[in-house]
C-alpha positions as CSV (number, residue, x, y, z in Angstrom):
1,M,-58.4,62.6,39.1
2,I,-55.9,63.7,36.8
3,V,-54.9,60.3,36.4
4,L,-58.0,59.1,36.0
5,Y,-58.6,61.8,33.3
6,K,-55.6,61.3,31.6
7,L,-56.1,58.0,31.4
8,K,-60.0,57.9,29.5
9,K,-58.5,60.4,27.5
10,F,-55.9,58.1,26.2
11,L,-58.9,55.4,25.8
12,R,-60.5,57.8,23.6
13,K,-57.8,58.4,21.2
14,L,-57.0,54.7,21.2
15,F,-60.6,53.9,20.2
16,S,-61.0,56.6,18.0
17,P,-61.8,56.3,14.6
18,I,-59.2,57.2,11.7
19,T,-60.7,57.7,8.2
20,I,-58.4,56.0,5.7
21,M,-58.8,57.9,2.3
22,L,-58.7,55.4,-0.9
23,I,-58.6,58.0,-4.1
24,P,-59.0,56.0,-7.2
25,H,-57.4,57.0,-10.7
26,G,-60.2,58.8,-13.2
27,K,-63.7,59.6,-12.0
28,A,-64.1,57.1,-9.6
29,K,-65.9,58.3,-6.6
30,V,-63.3,58.4,-3.4
31,L,-63.7,56.0,-0.5
32,G,-63.2,56.3,2.9
33,L,-62.5,54.0,5.3
34,K,-63.2,54.4,9.0
35,V,-60.8,52.3,11.4
36,P,-59.7,52.3,14.6
37,F,-56.9,53.3,16.1
38,S,-56.3,50.6,17.8
39,L,-56.6,48.0,15.1
40,I,-54.3,49.7,13.0
41,L,-52.0,50.0,16.0
42,L,-51.9,46.2,16.8
43,F,-51.6,45.5,13.3
44,L,-48.3,47.5,13.2
45,C,-47.1,45.3,16.3
46,L,-48.3,41.9,14.9
47,W,-46.7,42.7,11.4
48,S,-43.3,44.0,13.2
49,A,-43.4,40.4,15.6
50,F,-44.0,38.5,12.9
51,S,-40.9,40.2,10.7
52,I,-38.5,39.9,13.8
53,Y,-39.9,36.5,13.9
54,V,-39.4,35.4,10.1
55,F,-35.9,37.2,10.4
56,S,-34.8,35.4,13.2
57,V,-35.5,31.9,11.5
58,A,-33.7,33.2,9.0
59,V,-30.5,33.9,10.6
60,D,-30.8,30.8,12.7
61,T,-31.3,28.8,9.0
62,F,-28.3,30.4,7.6
63,E,-26.2,29.5,10.9
64,Y,-27.5,25.5,11.2
65,Y,-26.3,25.2,7.3
66,R,-23.2,27.3,7.7
67,M,-22.5,25.0,10.6
68,Q,-23.5,21.5,9.2
69,R,-20.9,22.3,6.1
70,E,-18.0,23.3,8.6
71,F,-18.9,20.0,11.2
72,S,-18.8,18.2,7.7
73,Y,-15.5,19.2,6.5
74,V,-14.0,18.5,10.0
75,M,-15.2,15.0,10.3
76,S,-14.0,14.2,6.7
77,Q,-10.4,15.7,7.9
78,F,-10.8,13.3,11.2
79,R,-11.7,10.3,8.7
80,E,-8.5,10.9,6.5
81,L,-6.3,11.3,9.4
82,K,-7.8,8.1,10.8
83,D,-6.9,6.4,7.8
84,T,-3.1,7.8,8.0
85,I,-2.7,7.0,11.3
86,I,-3.8,3.6,11.3
87,A,-1.6,3.1,7.9
88,L,1.5,4.2,10.4
89,R,0.8,2.0,12.9
90,N,0.3,-1.1,10.9
91,S,3.6,0.1,9.4
92,E,5.5,0.8,12.8
93,M,4.2,-2.5,13.5
94,E,5.6,-4.4,10.6
95,F,9.3,-2.8,10.5
96,K,9.3,-3.7,14.7
97,R,8.8,-7.4,13.6
98,L,11.3,-7.2,10.7
99,F,14.1,-5.1,12.7
100,S,13.6,-7.5,15.6
101,L,14.9,-10.1,13.6
102,K,18.5,-11.2,14.1
103,S,19.8,-11.5,10.4
104,K,19.3,-10.0,6.9
105,N,18.6,-13.2,5.6
106,E,15.8,-13.9,8.4
107,I,14.4,-10.3,7.2
108,L,14.5,-11.0,4.3
109,E,12.7,-14.0,3.7
110,S,9.9,-12.6,6.4
111,L,9.1,-9.9,4.0
112,D,5.4,-9.9,3.5
113,F,3.9,-8.0,0.5
114,S,-3.8,-4.7,5.3
115,P,-8.9,14.8,21.0
116,S,-8.8,17.7,23.7
117,G,-8.0,21.2,22.7
118,D,-7.5,22.5,19.8
119,I,-5.8,20.4,16.8
120,N,-4.4,21.8,13.1
121,I,-5.2,19.3,11.0
122,E,-3.5,20.4,7.9
123,E,-0.1,20.4,9.5
124,L,-0.8,17.2,11.3
125,K,-1.9,15.6,7.8
126,M,1.3,16.8,6.3
127,Q,3.5,14.9,8.9
128,A,1.6,12.1,8.5
129,D,1.9,12.1,4.7
130,K,5.5,12.9,5.4
131,A,5.9,9.7,7.6
132,I,3.6,7.8,4.9
133,N,5.8,8.2,2.1
134,S,9.3,8.0,4.1
135,V,7.6,4.4,5.1
136,A,6.9,4.1,1.5
137,E,10.6,4.6,0.2
138,I,11.8,2.0,3.2
139,K,9.4,-0.7,1.8
140,K,10.0,0.0,-1.6
141,F,13.8,-0.3,-1.1
142,L,13.1,-3.6,1.8
143,S,11.1,-5.1,-1.5
144,E,13.7,-4.6,-3.8
145,Q,16.5,-5.9,-1.6
146,Q,14.2,-9.2,-1.4
147,D,13.7,-9.8,-4.9
148,L,17.7,-9.8,-5.5
149,Y,18.0,-11.6,-2.4
150,R,15.2,-14.1,-3.7
151,S,17.2,-14.3,-7.5
152,T,20.7,-14.7,-6.1
153,P,21.6,-18.0,-6.0
154,K,22.7,-19.8,-1.9
155,G,23.1,-22.5,-0.5
156,F,24.1,-26.2,-1.6
157,P,21.4,-27.7,-4.5
158,L,21.9,-31.2,-3.0
159,E,23.8,-33.0,-0.2
160,G,27.3,-34.3,-1.0
161,N,31.1,-33.5,-0.9
162,I,32.4,-31.0,-3.4
163,T,35.1,-33.4,-5.9
164,S,36.2,-31.2,-8.0
165,Y,36.2,-26.9,-8.3
166,F,35.5,-24.2,-10.0
167,G,38.9,-23.2,-12.1
168,N,41.6,-24.6,-14.5
169,R,41.8,-28.7,-13.4
170,E,42.7,-31.6,-15.4
171,H,39.6,-33.5,-17.0
172,P,39.2,-36.4,-14.5
173,K,38.2,-39.0,-17.9
174,F,40.1,-37.3,-20.9
175,G,43.1,-35.8,-18.6
176,R,43.5,-33.0,-21.0
177,E,43.7,-29.4,-18.9
178,E,40.8,-27.2,-19.4
179,F,38.5,-24.6,-17.7
180,H,36.5,-26.0,-15.2
181,T,33.0,-23.9,-15.7
182,G,31.5,-24.9,-12.0
183,I,32.0,-27.3,-9.3
184,D,31.3,-31.4,-8.5
185,I,29.3,-32.4,-5.8
186,S,29.2,-36.1,-5.4
187,A,26.2,-37.7,-4.7
188,S,24.5,-41.1,-5.0
189,T,21.8,-41.7,-7.7
190,G,18.6,-40.4,-7.1
191,T,19.7,-38.1,-4.6
192,E,17.3,-34.5,-4.6
193,I,18.8,-31.9,-6.6
194,R,16.6,-28.4,-5.3
195,A,16.9,-25.2,-6.9
196,T,18.9,-22.6,-5.3
197,A,17.0,-19.1,-5.7
198,D,13.8,-18.4,-7.5
199,G,13.4,-18.2,-11.4
200,I,12.0,-19.8,-14.4
201,V,13.0,-23.1,-16.4
202,V,14.8,-21.9,-19.6
203,F,16.1,-25.5,-20.7
204,S,15.3,-29.0,-19.4
205,G,16.4,-31.5,-21.6
206,Y,19.4,-33.8,-22.9
207,Q,22.5,-31.9,-23.6
208,G,25.4,-34.3,-25.2
209,R,28.4,-34.4,-22.7
210,N,26.2,-32.6,-20.1
211,G,23.5,-35.7,-19.8
212,N,20.0,-34.8,-18.2
213,V,20.5,-30.4,-17.9
214,V,18.0,-28.3,-15.9
215,M,18.8,-24.4,-16.4
216,I,17.1,-21.6,-14.3
217,R,17.1,-17.8,-15.3
218,H,16.7,-16.1,-12.0
219,G,16.8,-12.6,-12.7
220,Y,19.4,-9.6,-11.8
221,G,21.4,-11.6,-14.1
222,F,21.9,-14.9,-12.5
223,T,21.1,-18.4,-14.5
224,T,22.1,-22.0,-13.0
225,V,23.2,-24.6,-14.1
226,Y,22.3,-28.2,-13.0
227,A,23.7,-31.2,-15.1
228,H,24.6,-35.1,-15.3
229,N,20.9,-35.4,-13.7
230,Q,19.5,-39.4,-13.6
231,K,16.0,-37.2,-14.3
232,N,14.6,-33.7,-14.7
233,L,11.2,-33.0,-12.7
234,V,10.4,-29.4,-14.1
235,T,9.5,-28.5,-17.5
236,V,10.6,-25.6,-19.7
237,G,8.2,-22.4,-18.4
238,Q,8.2,-23.5,-15.0
239,R,8.8,-21.2,-12.2
240,V,10.6,-22.7,-9.2
241,K,11.0,-21.0,-5.7
242,R,14.8,-21.8,-3.7
243,G,14.5,-25.3,-2.3
244,D,12.3,-26.8,-5.0
245,I,13.0,-30.3,-6.4
246,I,14.1,-29.7,-9.8
247,A,16.3,-33.1,-10.3
248,L,17.2,-36.4,-9.1
249,S,21.2,-36.5,-9.6
250,G,22.9,-39.4,-11.6
251,S,25.6,-39.8,-14.2
252,T,23.9,-39.3,-17.4
253,G,26.4,-38.1,-19.9
254,T,29.8,-38.1,-19.9
255,T,30.9,-39.0,-16.3
256,T,33.5,-40.8,-14.1
257,G,30.5,-41.5,-11.6
258,P,27.2,-40.1,-9.9
259,H,27.4,-36.5,-9.1
260,L,26.0,-32.6,-9.7
261,H,27.8,-30.4,-12.0
262,Y,26.7,-27.2,-11.0
263,E,27.3,-23.7,-12.2
264,I,26.3,-20.2,-11.6
265,W,26.1,-17.7,-14.4
266,K,26.4,-13.6,-13.7
267,D,26.0,-11.7,-17.0
268,N,26.4,-14.6,-18.8
269,R,29.9,-15.1,-17.3
270,P,30.4,-18.1,-15.4
271,I,31.1,-17.3,-11.7
272,N,32.7,-19.7,-8.7
273,P,30.0,-21.1,-7.1
274,L,31.7,-21.1,-3.8
275,A,31.1,-18.2,-3.3
276,F,27.6,-18.8,-2.8
277,I,27.7,-21.7,-1.4
278,K,28.0,-20.5,2.2
279,E,24.6,-18.9,3.3
280,E,25.9,-15.1,3.9
281,K,24.2,-13.7,7.5
């Protein structure tokens, strides 16, 4: 009975009206609004629930955009790291290929100038960048060595035998002593003459006692001269590579027979071609 009595008392209070007085400024009439207590309680509960919902949505939205920014940053770091690793892998494969060759000449000739757990992205990138820089320095050095190698005369310019060497000699036709600035290589008329290094033709024409002459500037101070040719096959300004046919041997100019007079100049001074005839291993 006591419980029933208290329940009835609570229900009476719950549904008993509450008067809300609206007092305007001035002489306007005071308004009274009777609202059941239960309605006010329901409004407060709904307002609290709505406020909690809006706050939770705001928090979730903020957290979503924060996580999205962090995810975008991590993905950008992984993309950069992936590019770095690919570059390292390509460089590693290239150097394995290069240094598997047997000689320096083969290396220079073949150069062609394409997780789980916590990861410290920044430290890994620093290590990768350091490795990339080291590889770049090695490639730069090899590129320079390749340019020097291709600009350095090497091997015989044609098939034949050396009949006169570099240095003082007695001229075979005039009999007087003179300094021979190159070597003479005997060969039958029409034998193909090949450039002994990459370069640019700076002279191709007839020059008195030397007959038909081809002169090639190679860079790094090297120049080669091919004289007494039957016919020149290149023109001034033409780029040539080692092994390209540049002329046919002959006996034009002052000669005692068909041969090639071959000279190598370094920094405007003639040097002994024999030092460059044999391939350096």
